[in-house]
N, C-alpha and C positions, 0 to 999 in steps of 0.2 A: 450476786453469786456466790457463795459461802466458800472455805477453801477445802471444805471436805471430800472427802475422795468416795467412791463408790463404786466396791466389785461385785461383778455379776458372775457368779459360780464358783461355789466352796469346798473344790476339789481339791489335790493336794497341793497344786501353785496358788490356786485363789487363798486356799488358808495359810499358807507360808506367807504371803504377800502380806493379808489380810492383818496378820499377828503382829508384821515386821512394823509397818507402814502405821501399825494403832500405835506407835510407840510416839512419834510424832505427831501423828493429826487425826481427825473423828474419823472413823470410817464406817461407812453404812454398806450391810453386804445382802445377797438374795440369791437364794440356790433353789431352784426349781424342785427338789427331792426334800426341802427343811422341814415340810410337815409328816415327814415320817418317821417313825422310831426310831432307825438304824440314823438317821441324820442328829436325831435329837441326842442319841447317846455320843454321839461323833463331836457335838458341838458343845457337849457338858463341861468337856476339859476347856476348853476357852473362855469360860463364864471369868468374868475380872480382866477381860485381855483390852478391855474397850471398843472391841466388835460390837455395833449395833444390826440386828438383824429385824430386818421390814418385812413389811408382809406381802411386798411383789415386789417386781424390777423397779416397776414405775415410782413406788416409795424411795427404792434405795437410792432413786439418781436424784429427786427430787432437791433442788439446790446446791447441787455437789459441782465443783467446778472441773473433776475427771472422774469420768467414766469408764471401768478397767473391764472388757469382755474377755472371761475365762471358764469359759464353756467347753465341754466337748467339738471335736470338725463337725458332727452331724447335727448340732443345735446352735452353730456358729450362723445361718442365716436368718434362723429363726429370731434369735436377739436382736441383731442389727434389725429383723423389719417390725419389732416390735418396739426398738428403742425408738425408731421414726417418728412413733405416736405420742411418746411422752418426754424428747431430749426437747432444747430449747435452746434458740441461737445464746452464745457464749459457751455453752457446754463443749467438752472435748471427750467425743468417744474414742478411746485407745481398744483397739482391735487387735488380742494378743493370741488369739488363734490357729493354731496347727492348720489351714487351709490353703487352696492353692491362689497363686495371685488375681487370678479369673475372680474367684470368691471374695478376694477384699476389696477390688472394684464392685462389682454385683452390692455388697455389704457398705462399702463410700456412697453408693448411689443411695441408697435407703436410709441411712443416717442424715446424709445432706440435706433430704428434704424437708430434717424439721428445722432447718439453720443451723444446727451445731457441727462443729469440724470434728471431721474423720482422720484418725492415724492409724497407718499401718504397723505393728509391732509385731517383733518376731522372736521368741526367746531360746536362744541357741545351747543352754546347757541345760544339765537338771538342776531345777530349782531346788529340790531339799540339802544338796552339799555345798549350795552357794548362797538361797535364801536371795537376799536384793544387792549383792554383786553380783549376780548372773549374769552375763552379756546380755543385751535387748537392743536388739536391731530397727532403726523406726523409721518411717518414710512417708511421705505426703506434706503437702503445704506446711498444717500446723506441728509439725515435728519437734521444732522448737519450742512452743509455748510445753511439749508433754517435760520436755526437759529442766524446762523452766518451774513447772512444778511439783517431780519429783527430784530433780537432780539433786537437791540438797539432803537428801534423805538417804544417801549411800548407796543410789540406784548405778548401774553398770550401762549408762545409755549411751549409742551411737548413731545419729543421724546420717541414712547411706542415699538418702534422693529427696527429691520433691516430687516423685512419683509412687503413689499406692503401688503395693506390687511389688516393690523390688524388695523390700523386706523378707515378704514371706516366700518370694522364687528362691532365696539365699536360704531360708529356713528348709525348704522344700527339695532341692537338691542335695543339700547335706545329709536328708532324710533316707535318699536314696541307699547311701553307704551305712549311715549310721543304724540304723533299723536294720538296713539288708544284713549288717554284721551278726545283729543278734538272732535274726532268721538262719543263717549260714552256721551259727556258732551249735544250732538245738541241731539243724538238721544232719552236720558233718558229725557231730559227735554222738550222735545216738547211733548212725551207723557204724561210728569206729566202736563205740562201748558193746554193740551187737555181737560183730566181728573180733573183739576183744584187741584192737590193734590200737586202742585209745593212747596207751601210754608213748608208741612210736609215731603217733599223729602229734602229741603235744611236744615232745623232742623236738622233732623235724620244724614244727614251727616256730621252738624258742629259735632253735638255729637260724632256722631264715628270716627271722623278727627280732635278731638282737637287742637286749633292753624291754623286751613286754614277757613278764612272767604269764605266760599261756595258761598256766593253770588257773592260777587267779581270774585273768581275763576273761576266759571262755567260761566259768562259774558265775559272774558277773552278769555276762551276757544272757547264758539262760534263765539265770532268775528273772531278769526285765523283763524279757517276753510272756513267764508265767503270772508275773507281777500284773503287768500293764498290756500284756497282747490285745486286749479288745478295743485299747485307746489307740495304741501302735497299727493297729489295723486300719482303723477310719481313717488315721492320719496317712497312711501309705497309700488308700483308696485318695486322697488330696493330693499329694504327691503325685499319681498315677496321671491325675487333672492335671497336673502342674506340666508332665512332661508331654503329655496329649498336646496343651498350648501351645508347647514348642514344635510340634509337629512329628512327634517319635510316638513309636507304641512304647507303650510302658511295660513292658516285659517283667524284667526287674522288678519293678516299684509292686505289681499285681504278684506275682509270687511271694515276692515278702508280707505281704497283706495276709495272703492264704496263710503262711507258716502262723505270722499271731493270731490269725485268728484261731488256729490249730492249737498254739498253745492256751489262749482263753479258753477255749474247749475243755483242755483238759483242767483249768486252774478249776471250772466251774464245775467238773463232773468230781474232781477232788480239790477243796478248798485248801487241806492242809499242804497244799504244794506251793501254795503262797507262801506260806510260814517256814518254808525250811531256807538253811543259812547258805548262801553261795561257796562256802567251800566243805559243801556236802553234797554237792552238783554230780559228782559220779553216780552216789548213792539214789540223787534223783531222777537219774537215766534211767537207772535198774529200775526201779518203780513204775515209770514208763514205761519202759519196754515189756515188765511181768503185766500191767494192765492189757496187753495186747491189742492198745490201739490201731497200732498197723501203718502208723504216720499218716492215717486219711486225712486231706485237709478238707476243710468246708467252703466252699467256694463262696465266700459270701459278699457282695456287689461285683462291678464289672470294671 
């Protein structure tokens, strides 16, 4: 087994990790969209970065010591199922996808059929702002092997358990709050702007939560939903599954998923919304209100 790394999924996190890790070790990547014109345009700027793109996930993983899965929540199970057919004993599959503990356990059972090792990983902060230093929780019997393979490259890795699902559960429960705040800000400030009371709401929040600049904070939260709403909604449905696995009704998680899908629908109908600066967020709310969306939420998923 060579020490090459394989990264499946070249989205936001996958691209950042690929570029950063390629400075230390050969990286081979694969993304299901890489044959599309949009993807080809995207990766053109990575020419000379040391990343090799394979024609399939199986080719990307061939001979790799460590395979990182960084795909969408919806694709996580498919990637693990496919990996079971091409992985070999001695390889490690690090599942960094935002899915429920139950999904991670299912993925582990699939991967381990190949004889390869499975590790549950959870990325605990936005990757763009921290790159390899982003906190990552690891769980599973082979978590120490991941630390051995990646720890020397400046990655911020913490082993939290030898049981698959513990890292995922930590991330999913946190997301009830983190993604929920985004949804709350969108809904609360759209209504406040419509009623003309946003300044007083902001002043009250600044008084209630001293130390937080709510004008800046709310703008960031609204912007994140418009840019990443679809991915957020998919993650929140996994969060809902996590809550159900705990024996609870996922009332807040599903409400957040609906509001995140709603934000994604807005951006799909007007892509310019994604490009607006966070400090223009009140004007962005005006554009949304003027569009007459009525705040209708598309109930995607259950």
